[in-house]
C-alpha positions, 0 to 999 in steps of 0.5 A: 352832914349826912350828905357829907358821910354819904358823899364820902363813903361813895368816894371810897367805894368807887375808888376802892372799885377802881384800884380793885378792877385795875389790880384785878382785872387789867385788860377790862380796866384798859377797856374802860379807860380807853372808852372813858378818854373815847368820850371825853375827845369826843365831848372836846370835839362837839364843844369846839365844833359848836364854838368854831359855828358860833364865831362863825355866826358872829363873822358872818353878821359882821362882815354882812352888815352895811359900812356907814359912810365915812362923811357923817355928823358924828365922824369917825365915831358913827363910822365904827362897827360894833367890833373894832379891827382888833376885835376882829383879828381876834376872833379870826385868830381864835377861829383859826386856833379852833380849826387847828384844835380840831383837825388835832383832834382828829377833824368833825365828829361824827354825828 
């Protein structure tokens, strides 16, 4: 119960401070808002880059696997690799979507 009271007090204090700042110091509030948006965009960009890198690794691993011969004891089932053709096209379309989102956000991050 005490934690809940402290949490509510923190919300009231934070919200009140933000409201006071936006009314009395609009230039400073605008700068803080802009900085917050920049940090959010950078976080999005880094997350998208990480996901795209992992998808690239998955695709490279799948393409590097040797194709088993078509005529085996198990027939068609043994000739299938880990991912279905629909799954591969889905991964490639996801890669393209992530690349588009990355260019919309301003390209790769500057580390």
